[in-house]
C-alpha positions, 0 to 999 in steps of 0.5 A, a space after each residue: 228734100 223732094 224725097 220721102 224715103 231712103 232705101 239701102 242695100 246692106 252688104 258692100 254698102 252699109 257694111 264691109 261684108 263683100 270682102 268677107 264673103 269673097 275671102 270665104 269663097 276663095 278659101 272654099 275654092 282652095 279646099 276643093 282644089 278648084 280655081 277662083 274665077 274672079 269675074 264669075 264671083 263679081 257677077 253674083 254680087 247683089 244677087 240672092 241665093 236663087 240668082 247666085 246658083 245658076 251663075 256659079 254653075 254655068 261659070 264653073 261647069 262640071 269642075 264644081 259641085 254646087 251642092 257640096 261647094 255652097 254649104 262649105 262656102 256659107 260655113 266659112 262666111 257665117 263663122 264670121 258674120 254671125 259672131 262678130 260685127 262687120 265694120 261699118 263703111 266710111 261715111 255711113 253713120 254720117 249719112 244715116 244721121 243726116 237723113 234722120 235729121 231730115 226726118 226721112 224714113 229709112 229701110 233696108 232692101 238686101 238680098 240676104 235672108 231676113 234673120 241674118 240681115 237683122 243679125 248683121 245690122 244688130 251686131 254693127 249697131 245700125 238697127 236703130 236707123 231702119 224701120 224694117 228690112 225687106 230681104 231676098 227670101 221675101 221675093 221671087 225675083 231677086 236683084 237685078 229685078 226690081 221686086 225687092 225695091 217695089 216691095 220695100 216702097 209698098 211697105 212704106 206706102 210711098 211711091 217708088 219715084 219718091 224714094 232714094 235708093 243706095 246701092 254698091 253693086 251693078 245688079 242692085 243698081 239695075 233693080 233700083 233703076 227699074 223700080 223708078 227710084 233715084 239711085 245712088 251707087 257707091 262703088 265697092 268691089 265692082 266698078 260700074 260697067 258700060 251698061 250700068 253707067 248707061 242707066 244714068 244714075 248717080 255714081 260716087 266713090 265714097 259715101 261722103 261724096 253722096 252726102 255732099 251731093 244730097 246736101 246740094 240737092 
């Protein structure tokens, strides 16, 4: 392969976490008697906490007190992800093992805070595949800005152009493409929109399709 590293998003790509997070959001909406706005929610996927807050506040306006809503939402979410393994998505282990066999170093670039990211990967049994985690609390500008991917490449001492980036969300794809990485999007909850498709990256419905593509490169 002509690539010297593989950088992975985590939630919605390696782990089937996004459904858990959305369910917790919906549960909080019910408790606070406010509507669940799916379009607003889908727009926050892939972003770190600093990026999530203004989108929710703008989308809900005065109907939602974010200072009250966010802790309740996280309480429901963390009650699950801190105490039980989130299922690994189909095809992930096969891809990680294949890259490992190719001696391609692998790291994670996730919008999740570092300690929680480590815990999620540990519970899921995936820590053995990754040399380090770059997380949303380590950058100023979260996805869709490229900062997190550039930092991950810098820590590997590998040029971004020599890296594969694996993402599920449109925000994550925009970050990886802006970092000049060869980007593979494996669709989860969010279909790539017109602007995202125009970036010219590789789009797959499953991780198995992505592995087939890499085998043919």
